[in-house]
N, CA, C and O atoms as a Maestro MAE file, in Angstrom:
{
 s_m_m2io_version
 :::
 2.0.0
}

f_m_ct {
 s_m_title
 :::
 protein
 m_atom[336] {
  # First column is atom index #
  i_m_mmod_type
  r_m_x_coord
  r_m_y_coord
  r_m_z_coord
  i_m_residue_number
  s_m_chain_name
  s_m_pdb_residue_name
  s_m_pdb_atom_name
  i_m_atomic_number
  :::
  1 25 0.849 -1.176 0.000 1 A "UNK " " N  " 7
  2 3 0.000 0.000 0.000 1 A "UNK " " CA " 6
  3 2 0.895 1.239 0.000 1 A "UNK " " C  " 6
  4 15 1.858 1.328 0.761 1 A "UNK " " O  " 8
  5 25 0.563 2.169 -0.849 2 A "UNK " " N  " 7
  6 3 1.332 3.399 -0.945 2 A "UNK " " CA " 6
  7 2 0.575 4.549 -0.290 2 A "UNK " " C  " 6
  8 15 -0.597 4.782 -0.585 2 A "UNK " " O  " 8
  9 25 1.244 5.252 0.584 3 A "UNK " " N  " 7
  10 3 0.651 6.416 1.239 3 A "UNK " " CA " 6
  11 2 1.416 7.635 0.760 3 A "UNK " " C  " 6
  12 15 2.597 7.798 1.069 3 A "UNK " " O  " 8
  13 25 0.735 8.496 0.000 4 A "UNK " " N  " 7
  14 3 1.381 9.686 -0.551 4 A "UNK " " CA " 6
  15 2 1.023 10.953 0.196 4 A "UNK " " C  " 6
  16 15 1.863 11.836 0.369 4 A "UNK " " O  " 8
  17 25 -0.236 11.050 0.645 5 A "UNK " " N  " 7
  18 3 -0.736 12.250 1.317 5 A "UNK " " CA " 6
  19 2 -1.364 11.877 2.653 5 A "UNK " " C  " 6
  20 15 -2.206 10.983 2.736 5 A "UNK " " O  " 8
  21 25 -0.935 12.585 3.700 6 A "UNK " " N  " 7
  22 3 -1.473 12.361 5.050 6 A "UNK " " CA " 6
  23 2 -2.089 13.658 5.535 6 A "UNK " " C  " 6
  24 15 -1.461 14.715 5.478 6 A "UNK " " O  " 8
  25 25 -3.316 13.573 6.009 7 A "UNK " " N  " 7
  26 3 -4.039 14.723 6.536 7 A "UNK " " CA " 6
  27 2 -4.124 14.597 8.049 7 A "UNK " " C  " 6
  28 15 -4.477 13.539 8.570 7 A "UNK " " O  " 8
  29 25 -3.800 15.673 8.751 8 A "UNK " " N  " 7
  30 3 -3.884 15.665 10.216 8 A "UNK " " CA " 6
  31 2 -4.566 16.949 10.684 8 A "UNK " " C  " 6
  32 15 -4.245 18.043 10.221 8 A "UNK " " O  " 8
  33 25 -5.502 16.796 11.602 9 A "UNK " " N  " 7
  34 3 -6.192 17.953 12.181 9 A "UNK " " CA " 6
  35 2 -5.372 18.469 13.349 9 A "UNK " " C  " 6
  36 15 -5.027 17.711 14.256 9 A "UNK " " O  " 8
  37 25 -5.063 19.748 13.328 10 A "UNK " " N  " 7
  38 3 -4.274 20.381 14.384 10 A "UNK " " CA " 6
  39 2 -5.166 21.338 15.149 10 A "UNK " " C  " 6
  40 15 -5.806 22.214 14.567 10 A "UNK " " O  " 8
  41 25 -5.202 21.160 16.468 11 A "UNK " " N  " 7
  42 3 -6.013 22.033 17.323 11 A "UNK " " CA " 6
  43 2 -5.323 22.203 18.672 11 A "UNK " " C  " 6
  44 15 -4.134 21.913 18.805 11 A "UNK " " O  " 8
  45 25 -6.054 22.665 19.656 12 A "UNK " " N  " 7
  46 3 -5.458 22.899 20.974 12 A "UNK " " CA " 6
  47 2 -5.790 21.798 21.976 12 A "UNK " " C  " 6
  48 15 -5.537 21.958 23.170 12 A "UNK " " O  " 8
  49 25 -6.348 20.693 21.514 13 A "UNK " " N  " 7
  50 3 -6.719 19.617 22.429 13 A "UNK " " CA " 6
  51 2 -5.469 18.901 22.952 13 A "UNK " " C  " 6
  52 15 -4.410 18.960 22.327 13 A "UNK " " O  " 8
  53 25 -5.597 18.222 24.107 14 A "UNK " " N  " 7
  54 3 -4.450 17.512 24.670 14 A "UNK " " CA " 6
  55 2 -3.912 16.414 23.743 14 A "UNK " " C  " 6
  56 15 -2.720 16.112 23.786 14 A "UNK " " O  " 8
  57 25 -4.751 15.825 22.923 15 A "UNK " " N  " 7
  58 3 -4.328 14.745 22.050 15 A "UNK " " CA " 6
  59 2 -3.640 15.196 20.774 15 A "UNK " " C  " 6
  60 15 -3.122 14.366 20.026 15 A "UNK " " O  " 8
  61 25 -3.625 16.481 20.517 16 A "UNK " " N  " 7
  62 3 -3.074 16.988 19.263 16 A "UNK " " CA " 6
  63 2 -1.585 16.707 19.127 16 A "UNK " " C  " 6
  64 15 -1.128 16.351 18.041 16 A "UNK " " O  " 8
  65 25 -0.844 16.853 20.166 17 A "UNK " " N  " 7
  66 3 0.611 16.632 20.100 17 A "UNK " " CA " 6
  67 2 0.918 15.192 19.673 17 A "UNK " " C  " 6
  68 15 1.777 14.963 18.822 17 A "UNK " " O  " 8
  69 25 0.213 14.226 20.266 18 A "UNK " " N  " 7
  70 3 0.425 12.824 19.916 18 A "UNK " " CA " 6
  71 2 -0.046 12.551 18.489 18 A "UNK " " C  " 6
  72 15 0.602 11.804 17.757 18 A "UNK " " O  " 8
  73 25 -1.158 13.143 18.093 19 A "UNK " " N  " 7
  74 3 -1.686 12.973 16.732 19 A "UNK " " CA " 6
  75 2 -0.691 13.497 15.694 19 A "UNK " " C  " 6
  76 15 -0.449 12.852 14.674 19 A "UNK " " O  " 8
  77 25 -0.124 14.662 15.964 20 A "UNK " " N  " 7
  78 3 0.843 15.247 15.049 20 A "UNK " " CA " 6
  79 2 2.144 14.437 15.024 20 A "UNK " " C  " 6
  80 15 2.746 14.266 13.964 20 A "UNK " " O  " 8
  81 25 2.573 13.943 16.174 21 A "UNK " " N  " 7
  82 3 3.765 13.096 16.235 21 A "UNK " " CA " 6
  83 2 3.560 11.833 15.400 21 A "UNK " " C  " 6
  84 15 4.440 11.447 14.630 21 A "UNK " " O  " 8
  85 25 2.404 11.192 15.549 22 A "UNK " " N  " 7
  86 3 2.107 9.974 14.797 22 A "UNK " " CA " 6
  87 2 2.081 10.253 13.294 22 A "UNK " " C  " 6
  88 15 2.651 9.494 12.510 22 A "UNK " " O  " 8
  89 25 1.428 11.330 12.897 23 A "UNK " " N  " 7
  90 3 1.371 11.697 11.485 23 A "UNK " " CA " 6
  91 2 2.775 11.952 10.938 23 A "UNK " " C  " 6
  92 15 3.075 11.577 9.805 23 A "UNK " " O  " 8
  93 25 3.618 12.574 11.723 24 A "UNK " " N  " 7
  94 3 4.999 12.853 11.322 24 A "UNK " " CA " 6
  95 2 5.783 11.553 11.136 24 A "UNK " " C  " 6
  96 15 6.521 11.406 10.162 24 A "UNK " " O  " 8
  97 25 5.626 10.626 12.054 25 A "UNK " " N  " 7
  98 3 6.327 9.343 11.960 25 A "UNK " " CA " 6
  99 2 5.917 8.578 10.700 25 A "UNK " " C  " 6
  100 15 6.759 8.006 10.008 25 A "UNK " " O  " 8
  101 25 4.630 8.576 10.417 26 A "UNK " " N  " 7
  102 3 4.135 7.875 9.230 26 A "UNK " " CA " 6
  103 2 4.623 8.575 7.962 26 A "UNK " " C  " 6
  104 15 5.019 7.916 7.001 26 A "UNK " " O  " 8
  105 25 4.595 9.908 7.959 27 A "UNK " " N  " 7
  106 3 5.063 10.671 6.799 27 A "UNK " " CA " 6
  107 2 6.535 10.388 6.524 27 A "UNK " " C  " 6
  108 15 6.939 10.271 5.367 27 A "UNK " " O  " 8
  109 25 7.330 10.278 7.568 28 A "UNK " " N  " 7
  110 3 8.750 9.968 7.387 28 A "UNK " " CA " 6
  111 2 8.934 8.566 6.813 28 A "UNK " " C  " 6
  112 15 9.744 8.354 5.911 28 A "UNK " " O  " 8
  113 25 8.186 7.632 7.337 29 A "UNK " " N  " 7
  114 3 8.325 6.247 6.885 29 A "UNK " " CA " 6
  115 2 7.975 6.072 5.414 29 A "UNK " " C  " 6
  116 15 8.655 5.350 4.685 29 A "UNK " " O  " 8
  117 25 6.898 6.745 4.983 30 A "UNK " " N  " 7
  118 3 6.424 6.588 3.614 30 A "UNK " " CA " 6
  119 2 6.870 7.723 2.692 30 A "UNK " " C  " 6
  120 15 6.508 7.755 1.516 30 A "UNK " " O  " 8
  121 25 7.661 8.656 3.237 31 A "UNK " " N  " 7
  122 3 8.071 9.828 2.461 31 A "UNK " " CA " 6
  123 2 6.848 10.533 1.871 31 A "UNK " " C  " 6
  124 15 6.821 10.913 0.701 31 A "UNK " " O  " 8
  125 25 5.851 10.687 2.720 32 A "UNK " " N  " 7
  126 3 4.558 11.244 2.305 32 A "UNK " " CA " 6
  127 2 4.505 12.751 2.519 32 A "UNK " " C  " 6
  128 15 5.308 13.322 3.257 32 A "UNK " " O  " 8
  129 25 3.559 13.368 1.868 33 A "UNK " " N  " 7
  130 3 3.281 14.801 1.972 33 A "UNK " " CA " 6
  131 2 2.308 14.976 3.136 33 A "UNK " " C  " 6
  132 15 1.254 14.340 3.160 33 A "UNK " " O  " 8
  133 25 2.647 15.825 4.095 34 A "UNK " " N  " 7
  134 3 1.849 16.002 5.308 34 A "UNK " " CA " 6
  135 2 1.047 17.293 5.223 34 A "UNK " " C  " 6
  136 15 1.605 18.375 5.045 34 A "UNK " " O  " 8
  137 25 -0.262 17.165 5.351 35 A "UNK " " N  " 7
  138 3 -1.167 18.310 5.271 35 A "UNK " " CA " 6
  139 2 -1.823 18.502 6.636 35 A "UNK " " C  " 6
  140 15 -2.507 17.610 7.137 35 A "UNK " " O  " 8
  141 25 -1.609 19.671 7.230 36 A "UNK " " N  " 7
  142 3 -2.228 19.992 8.512 36 A "UNK " " CA " 6
  143 2 -3.404 20.931 8.270 36 A "UNK " " C  " 6
  144 15 -3.315 21.858 7.465 36 A "UNK " " O  " 8
  145 25 -4.493 20.686 8.965 37 A "UNK " " N  " 7
  146 3 -5.675 21.540 8.875 37 A "UNK " " CA " 6
  147 2 -5.966 22.095 10.250 37 A "UNK " " C  " 6
  148 15 -6.038 21.355 11.231 37 A "UNK " " O  " 8
  149 25 -6.135 23.412 10.315 38 A "UNK " " N  " 7
  150 3 -6.460 24.065 11.572 38 A "UNK " " CA " 6
  151 2 -7.428 25.204 11.347 38 A "UNK " " C  " 6
  152 15 -7.710 25.577 10.208 38 A "UNK " " O  " 8
  153 25 -7.928 25.748 12.421 39 A "UNK " " N  " 7
  154 3 -8.878 26.857 12.323 39 A "UNK " " CA " 6
  155 2 -8.147 28.152 11.992 39 A "UNK " " C  " 6
  156 15 -6.921 28.226 12.067 39 A "UNK " " O  " 8
  157 25 -8.916 29.166 11.628 40 A "UNK " " N  " 7
  158 3 -8.304 30.437 11.220 40 A "UNK " " CA " 6
  159 2 -7.663 31.198 12.375 40 A "UNK " " C  " 6
  160 15 -6.946 32.172 12.144 40 A "UNK " " O  " 8
  161 25 -7.905 30.774 13.609 41 A "UNK " " N  " 7
  162 3 -7.296 31.438 14.758 41 A "UNK " " CA " 6
  163 2 -6.118 30.633 15.332 41 A "UNK " " C  " 6
  164 15 -5.732 30.822 16.486 41 A "UNK " " O  " 8
  165 25 -5.562 29.744 14.518 42 A "UNK " " N  " 7
  166 3 -4.480 28.868 14.976 42 A "UNK " " CA " 6
  167 2 -3.132 29.289 14.401 42 A "UNK " " C  " 6
  168 15 -2.370 28.442 13.936 42 A "UNK " " O  " 8
  169 25 -2.831 30.572 14.425 43 A "UNK " " N  " 7
  170 3 -1.576 31.080 13.846 43 A "UNK " " CA " 6
  171 2 -0.351 30.461 14.516 43 A "UNK " " C  " 6
  172 15 0.621 30.127 13.838 43 A "UNK " " O  " 8
  173 25 -0.390 30.307 15.823 44 A "UNK " " N  " 7
  174 3 0.745 29.714 16.533 44 A "UNK " " CA " 6
  175 2 0.932 28.257 16.124 44 A "UNK " " C  " 6
  176 15 2.059 27.802 15.927 44 A "UNK " " O  " 8
  177 25 -0.165 27.534 15.998 45 A "UNK " " N  " 7
  178 3 -0.078 26.135 15.567 45 A "UNK " " CA " 6
  179 2 0.489 26.044 14.161 45 A "UNK " " C  " 6
  180 15 1.269 25.138 13.867 45 A "UNK " " O  " 8
  181 25 0.110 26.962 13.295 46 A "UNK " " N  " 7
  182 3 0.638 26.981 11.935 46 A "UNK " " CA " 6
  183 2 2.154 27.220 11.943 46 A "UNK " " C  " 6
  184 15 2.892 26.562 11.209 46 A "UNK " " O  " 8
  185 25 2.607 28.150 12.761 47 A "UNK " " N  " 7
  186 3 4.047 28.419 12.867 47 A "UNK " " CA " 6
  187 2 4.804 27.191 13.371 47 A "UNK " " C  " 6
  188 15 5.865 26.849 12.849 47 A "UNK " " O  " 8
  189 25 4.257 26.540 14.376 48 A "UNK " " N  " 7
  190 3 4.910 25.349 14.933 48 A "UNK " " CA " 6
  191 2 4.945 24.222 13.899 48 A "UNK " " C  " 6
  192 15 5.946 23.517 13.772 48 A "UNK " " O  " 8
  193 25 3.851 24.060 13.167 49 A "UNK " " N  " 7
  194 3 3.804 23.021 12.151 49 A "UNK " " CA " 6
  195 2 4.833 23.286 11.054 49 A "UNK " " C  " 6
  196 15 5.551 22.374 10.644 49 A "UNK " " O  " 8
  197 25 4.905 24.506 10.589 50 A "UNK " " N  " 7
  198 3 5.861 24.867 9.548 50 A "UNK " " CA " 6
  199 2 7.294 24.643 10.026 50 A "UNK " " C  " 6
  200 15 8.131 24.149 9.270 50 A "UNK " " O  " 8
  201 25 7.577 24.999 11.263 51 A "UNK " " N  " 7
  202 3 8.911 24.771 11.831 51 A "UNK " " CA " 6
  203 2 9.209 23.280 11.939 51 A "UNK " " C  " 6
  204 15 10.331 22.847 11.675 51 A "UNK " " O  " 8
  205 25 8.212 22.499 12.324 52 A "UNK " " N  " 7
  206 3 8.376 21.060 12.449 52 A "UNK " " CA " 6
  207 2 8.682 20.430 11.094 52 A "UNK " " C  " 6
  208 15 9.508 19.520 11.014 52 A "UNK " " O  " 8
  209 25 8.032 20.895 10.027 53 A "UNK " " N  " 7
  210 3 8.317 20.378 8.685 53 A "UNK " " CA " 6
  211 2 9.790 20.570 8.337 53 A "UNK " " C  " 6
  212 15 10.449 19.656 7.842 53 A "UNK " " O  " 8
  213 25 10.292 21.766 8.601 54 A "UNK " " N  " 7
  214 3 11.696 22.066 8.300 54 A "UNK " " CA " 6
  215 2 12.628 21.227 9.170 54 A "UNK " " C  " 6
  216 15 13.622 20.688 8.683 54 A "UNK " " O  " 8
  217 25 12.307 21.118 10.449 55 A "UNK " " N  " 7
  218 3 13.146 20.365 11.391 55 A "UNK " " CA " 6
  219 2 13.204 18.884 11.039 55 A "UNK " " C  " 6
  220 15 14.261 18.263 11.145 55 A "UNK " " O  " 8
  221 25 12.085 18.320 10.624 56 A "UNK " " N  " 7
  222 3 12.012 16.892 10.312 56 A "UNK " " CA " 6
  223 2 12.308 16.604 8.841 56 A "UNK " " C  " 6
  224 15 12.289 15.449 8.416 56 A "UNK " " O  " 8
  225 25 12.579 17.651 8.070 57 A "UNK " " N  " 7
  226 3 12.864 17.528 6.636 57 A "UNK " " CA " 6
  227 2 11.719 16.827 5.898 57 A "UNK " " C  " 6
  228 15 11.933 15.895 5.123 57 A "UNK " " O  " 8
  229 25 10.505 17.302 6.159 58 A "UNK " " N  " 7
  230 3 9.310 16.760 5.526 58 A "UNK " " CA " 6
  231 2 8.706 17.770 4.560 58 A "UNK " " C  " 6
  232 15 8.882 18.980 4.707 58 A "UNK " " O  " 8
  233 25 7.998 17.250 3.580 59 A "UNK " " N  " 7
  234 3 7.239 18.110 2.681 59 A "UNK " " CA " 6
  235 2 5.817 18.187 3.228 59 A "UNK " " C  " 6
  236 15 5.286 17.205 3.747 59 A "UNK " " O  " 8
  237 25 5.208 19.364 3.105 60 A "UNK " " N  " 7
  238 3 3.849 19.495 3.585 60 A "UNK " " CA " 6
  239 2 3.344 20.906 3.468 60 A "UNK " " C  " 6
  240 15 4.015 21.787 2.929 60 A "UNK " " O  " 8
  241 25 2.150 21.106 3.981 61 A "UNK " " N  " 7
  242 3 1.529 22.427 3.930 61 A "UNK " " CA " 6
  243 2 0.497 22.568 5.038 61 A "UNK " " C  " 6
  244 15 0.008 21.585 5.595 61 A "UNK " " O  " 8
  245 25 0.188 23.806 5.334 62 A "UNK " " N  " 7
  246 3 -0.850 24.165 6.286 62 A "UNK " " CA " 6
  247 2 -2.076 24.612 5.498 62 A "UNK " " C  " 6
  248 15 -1.958 25.359 4.526 62 A "UNK " " O  " 8
  249 25 -3.243 24.156 5.915 63 A "UNK " " N  " 7
  250 3 -4.493 24.611 5.322 63 A "UNK " " CA " 6
  251 2 -5.387 25.144 6.432 63 A "UNK " " C  " 6
  252 15 -5.602 24.490 7.452 63 A "UNK " " O  " 8
  253 25 -5.893 26.329 6.210 64 A "UNK " " N  " 7
  254 3 -6.823 26.918 7.163 64 A "UNK " " CA " 6
  255 2 -8.227 26.489 6.797 64 A "UNK " " C  " 6
  256 15 -8.670 26.692 5.667 64 A "UNK " " O  " 8
  257 25 -8.926 25.899 7.745 65 A "UNK " " N  " 7
  258 3 -10.275 25.409 7.504 65 A "UNK " " CA " 6
  259 2 -11.223 26.569 7.232 65 A "UNK " " C  " 6
  260 15 -11.209 27.581 7.933 65 A "UNK " " O  " 8
  261 25 -12.027 26.407 6.226 66 A "UNK " " N  " 7
  262 3 -13.054 27.387 5.882 66 A "UNK " " CA " 6
  263 2 -14.376 26.819 6.394 66 A "UNK " " C  " 6
  264 15 -14.794 25.736 5.984 66 A "UNK " " O  " 8
  265 25 -15.027 27.551 7.286 67 A "UNK " " N  " 7
  266 3 -16.260 27.042 7.897 67 A "UNK " " CA " 6
  267 2 -15.932 26.162 9.085 67 A "UNK " " C  " 6
  268 15 -14.918 26.359 9.753 67 A "UNK " " O  " 8
  269 25 -16.792 25.190 9.345 68 A "UNK " " N  " 7
  270 3 -16.575 24.276 10.465 68 A "UNK " " CA " 6
  271 2 -15.374 23.378 10.176 68 A "UNK " " C  " 6
  272 15 -15.259 22.807 9.091 68 A "UNK " " O  " 8
  273 25 -14.492 23.261 11.150 69 A "UNK " " N  " 7
  274 3 -13.264 22.492 10.963 69 A "UNK " " CA " 6
  275 2 -13.587 21.028 10.661 69 A "UNK " " C  " 6
  276 15 -12.984 20.441 9.763 69 A "UNK " " O  " 8
  277 25 -14.519 20.437 11.389 70 A "UNK " " N  " 7
  278 3 -14.851 19.029 11.176 70 A "UNK " " CA " 6
  279 2 -15.353 18.782 9.758 70 A "UNK " " C  " 6
  280 15 -14.986 17.785 9.138 70 A "UNK " " O  " 8
  281 25 -16.175 19.665 9.248 71 A "UNK " " N  " 7
  282 3 -16.686 19.522 7.884 71 A "UNK " " CA " 6
  283 2 -15.562 19.674 6.869 71 A "UNK " " C  " 6
  284 15 -15.508 18.944 5.879 71 A "UNK " " O  " 8
  285 25 -14.674 20.616 7.115 72 A "UNK " " N  " 7
  286 3 -13.542 20.835 6.203 72 A "UNK " " CA " 6
  287 2 -12.639 19.604 6.175 72 A "UNK " " C  " 6
  288 15 -12.223 19.159 5.106 72 A "UNK " " O  " 8
  289 25 -12.340 19.061 7.346 73 A "UNK " " N  " 7
  290 3 -11.492 17.875 7.420 73 A "UNK " " CA " 6
  291 2 -12.158 16.705 6.697 73 A "UNK " " C  " 6
  292 15 -11.490 15.959 5.981 73 A "UNK " " O  " 8
  293 25 -13.453 16.543 6.876 74 A "UNK " " N  " 7
  294 3 -14.173 15.452 6.212 74 A "UNK " " CA " 6
  295 2 -14.092 15.589 4.692 74 A "UNK " " C  " 6
  296 15 -13.899 14.596 3.991 74 A "UNK " " O  " 8
  297 25 -14.238 16.802 4.185 75 A "UNK " " N  " 7
  298 3 -14.146 17.016 2.731 75 A "UNK " " CA " 6
  299 2 -12.722 16.787 2.235 75 A "UNK " " C  " 6
  300 15 -12.523 16.173 1.186 75 A "UNK " " O  " 8
  301 25 -11.734 17.273 2.975 76 A "UNK " " N  " 7
  302 3 -10.332 17.126 2.577 76 A "UNK " " CA " 6
  303 2 -9.869 15.670 2.669 76 A "UNK " " C  " 6
  304 15 -8.954 15.258 1.956 76 A "UNK " " O  " 8
  305 25 -10.500 14.903 3.543 77 A "UNK " " N  " 7
  306 3 -10.122 13.505 3.728 77 A "UNK " " CA " 6
  307 2 -10.321 12.686 2.457 77 A "UNK " " C  " 6
  308 15 -9.616 11.704 2.226 77 A "UNK " " O  " 8
  309 25 -11.272 13.089 1.648 78 A "UNK " " N  " 7
  310 3 -11.549 12.348 0.409 78 A "UNK " " CA " 6
  311 2 -10.367 12.361 -0.555 78 A "UNK " " C  " 6
  312 15 -10.229 11.460 -1.383 78 A "UNK " " O  " 8
  313 25 -9.520 13.374 -0.451 79 A "UNK " " N  " 7
  314 3 -8.384 13.507 -1.361 79 A "UNK " " CA " 6
  315 2 -7.073 13.051 -0.725 79 A "UNK " " C  " 6
  316 15 -6.008 13.224 -1.318 79 A "UNK " " O  " 8
  317 25 -7.137 12.475 0.465 80 A "UNK " " N  " 7
  318 3 -5.933 12.029 1.178 80 A "UNK " " CA " 6
  319 2 -5.895 10.506 1.264 80 A "UNK " " C  " 6
  320 15 -6.932 9.842 1.257 80 A "UNK " " O  " 8
  321 25 -4.694 9.976 1.343 81 A "UNK " " N  " 7
  322 3 -4.552 8.532 1.481 81 A "UNK " " CA " 6
  323 2 -4.768 8.070 2.919 81 A "UNK " " C  " 6
  324 15 -5.190 6.940 3.166 81 A "UNK " " O  " 8
  325 25 -4.470 8.968 3.869 82 A "UNK " " N  " 7
  326 3 -4.599 8.615 5.282 82 A "UNK " " CA " 6
  327 2 -4.961 9.859 6.068 82 A "UNK " " C  " 6
  328 15 -4.455 10.947 5.794 82 A "UNK " " O  " 8
  329 25 -5.844 9.695 7.048 83 A "UNK " " N  " 7
  330 3 -6.228 10.790 7.945 83 A "UNK " " CA " 6
  331 2 -5.857 10.352 9.363 83 A "UNK " " C  " 6
  332 15 -6.248 9.278 9.820 83 A "UNK " " O  " 8
  333 25 -5.092 11.211 10.050 84 A "UNK " " N  " 7
  334 3 -4.697 10.921 11.432 84 A "UNK " " CA " 6
  335 2 -5.466 11.864 12.336 84 A "UNK " " C  " 6
  336 15 -5.307 11.817 13.556 84 A "UNK " " O  " 8
  :::
 }
 m_bond[335] {
  # First column is bond index #
  i_m_from
  i_m_to
  i_m_order
  :::
  1 1 2 1
  2 2 3 1
  3 3 4 2
  4 3 5 1
  5 5 6 1
  6 6 7 1
  7 7 8 2
  8 7 9 1
  9 9 10 1
  10 10 11 1
  11 11 12 2
  12 11 13 1
  13 13 14 1
  14 14 15 1
  15 15 16 2
  16 15 17 1
  17 17 18 1
  18 18 19 1
  19 19 20 2
  20 19 21 1
  21 21 22 1
  22 22 23 1
  23 23 24 2
  24 23 25 1
  25 25 26 1
  26 26 27 1
  27 27 28 2
  28 27 29 1
  29 29 30 1
  30 30 31 1
  31 31 32 2
  32 31 33 1
  33 33 34 1
  34 34 35 1
  35 35 36 2
  36 35 37 1
  37 37 38 1
  38 38 39 1
  39 39 40 2
  40 39 41 1
  41 41 42 1
  42 42 43 1
  43 43 44 2
  44 43 45 1
  45 45 46 1
  46 46 47 1
  47 47 48 2
  48 47 49 1
  49 49 50 1
  50 50 51 1
  51 51 52 2
  52 51 53 1
  53 53 54 1
  54 54 55 1
  55 55 56 2
  56 55 57 1
  57 57 58 1
  58 58 59 1
  59 59 60 2
  60 59 61 1
  61 61 62 1
  62 62 63 1
  63 63 64 2
  64 63 65 1
  65 65 66 1
  66 66 67 1
  67 67 68 2
  68 67 69 1
  69 69 70 1
  70 70 71 1
  71 71 72 2
  72 71 73 1
  73 73 74 1
  74 74 75 1
  75 75 76 2
  76 75 77 1
  77 77 78 1
  78 78 79 1
  79 79 80 2
  80 79 81 1
  81 81 82 1
  82 82 83 1
  83 83 84 2
  84 83 85 1
  85 85 86 1
  86 86 87 1
  87 87 88 2
  88 87 89 1
  89 89 90 1
  90 90 91 1
  91 91 92 2
  92 91 93 1
  93 93 94 1
  94 94 95 1
  95 95 96 2
  96 95 97 1
  97 97 98 1
  98 98 99 1
  99 99 100 2
  100 99 101 1
  101 101 102 1
  102 102 103 1
  103 103 104 2
  104 103 105 1
  105 105 106 1
  106 106 107 1
  107 107 108 2
  108 107 109 1
  109 109 110 1
  110 110 111 1
  111 111 112 2
  112 111 113 1
  113 113 114 1
  114 114 115 1
  115 115 116 2
  116 115 117 1
  117 117 118 1
  118 118 119 1
  119 119 120 2
  120 119 121 1
  121 121 122 1
  122 122 123 1
  123 123 124 2
  124 123 125 1
  125 125 126 1
  126 126 127 1
  127 127 128 2
  128 127 129 1
  129 129 130 1
  130 130 131 1
  131 131 132 2
  132 131 133 1
  133 133 134 1
  134 134 135 1
  135 135 136 2
  136 135 137 1
  137 137 138 1
  138 138 139 1
  139 139 140 2
  140 139 141 1
  141 141 142 1
  142 142 143 1
  143 143 144 2
  144 143 145 1
  145 145 146 1
  146 146 147 1
  147 147 148 2
  148 147 149 1
  149 149 150 1
  150 150 151 1
  151 151 152 2
  152 151 153 1
  153 153 154 1
  154 154 155 1
  155 155 156 2
  156 155 157 1
  157 157 158 1
  158 158 159 1
  159 159 160 2
  160 159 161 1
  161 161 162 1
  162 162 163 1
  163 163 164 2
  164 163 165 1
  165 165 166 1
  166 166 167 1
  167 167 168 2
  168 167 169 1
  169 169 170 1
  170 170 171 1
  171 171 172 2
  172 171 173 1
  173 173 174 1
  174 174 175 1
  175 175 176 2
  176 175 177 1
  177 177 178 1
  178 178 179 1
  179 179 180 2
  180 179 181 1
  181 181 182 1
  182 182 183 1
  183 183 184 2
  184 183 185 1
  185 185 186 1
  186 186 187 1
  187 187 188 2
  188 187 189 1
  189 189 190 1
  190 190 191 1
  191 191 192 2
  192 191 193 1
  193 193 194 1
  194 194 195 1
  195 195 196 2
  196 195 197 1
  197 197 198 1
  198 198 199 1
  199 199 200 2
  200 199 201 1
  201 201 202 1
  202 202 203 1
  203 203 204 2
  204 203 205 1
  205 205 206 1
  206 206 207 1
  207 207 208 2
  208 207 209 1
  209 209 210 1
  210 210 211 1
  211 211 212 2
  212 211 213 1
  213 213 214 1
  214 214 215 1
  215 215 216 2
  216 215 217 1
  217 217 218 1
  218 218 219 1
  219 219 220 2
  220 219 221 1
  221 221 222 1
  222 222 223 1
  223 223 224 2
  224 223 225 1
  225 225 226 1
  226 226 227 1
  227 227 228 2
  228 227 229 1
  229 229 230 1
  230 230 231 1
  231 231 232 2
  232 231 233 1
  233 233 234 1
  234 234 235 1
  235 235 236 2
  236 235 237 1
  237 237 238 1
  238 238 239 1
  239 239 240 2
  240 239 241 1
  241 241 242 1
  242 242 243 1
  243 243 244 2
  244 243 245 1
  245 245 246 1
  246 246 247 1
  247 247 248 2
  248 247 249 1
  249 249 250 1
  250 250 251 1
  251 251 252 2
  252 251 253 1
  253 253 254 1
  254 254 255 1
  255 255 256 2
  256 255 257 1
  257 257 258 1
  258 258 259 1
  259 259 260 2
  260 259 261 1
  261 261 262 1
  262 262 263 1
  263 263 264 2
  264 263 265 1
  265 265 266 1
  266 266 267 1
  267 267 268 2
  268 267 269 1
  269 269 270 1
  270 270 271 1
  271 271 272 2
  272 271 273 1
  273 273 274 1
  274 274 275 1
  275 275 276 2
  276 275 277 1
  277 277 278 1
  278 278 279 1
  279 279 280 2
  280 279 281 1
  281 281 282 1
  282 282 283 1
  283 283 284 2
  284 283 285 1
  285 285 286 1
  286 286 287 1
  287 287 288 2
  288 287 289 1
  289 289 290 1
  290 290 291 1
  291 291 292 2
  292 291 293 1
  293 293 294 1
  294 294 295 1
  295 295 296 2
  296 295 297 1
  297 297 298 1
  298 298 299 1
  299 299 300 2
  300 299 301 1
  301 301 302 1
  302 302 303 1
  303 303 304 2
  304 303 305 1
  305 305 306 1
  306 306 307 1
  307 307 308 2
  308 307 309 1
  309 309 310 1
  310 310 311 1
  311 311 312 2
  312 311 313 1
  313 313 314 1
  314 314 315 1
  315 315 316 2
  316 315 317 1
  317 317 318 1
  318 318 319 1
  319 319 320 2
  320 319 321 1
  321 321 322 1
  322 322 323 1
  323 323 324 2
  324 323 325 1
  325 325 326 1
  326 326 327 1
  327 327 328 2
  328 327 329 1
  329 329 330 1
  330 330 331 1
  331 331 332 2
  332 331 333 1
  333 333 334 1
  334 334 335 1
  335 335 336 2
  :::
 }
}
């Protein structure tokens, strides 16, 4: 099975750090493109994610959810190989 694109929801919940760590580990293993989705008020999370991409030498991008985050993630999941 080939995993090219991984989508991860980034928020302020306690589980987010572990979710992002897991997504990063999988992205490294499969040399996948990591896509983080967060709300429009998550500027700090976006900065941390961008720094993490550079630190871990991963390819990826930040996407700001338009509308409800859960709905945006559900729509974006259709175009991803894996959702963490």
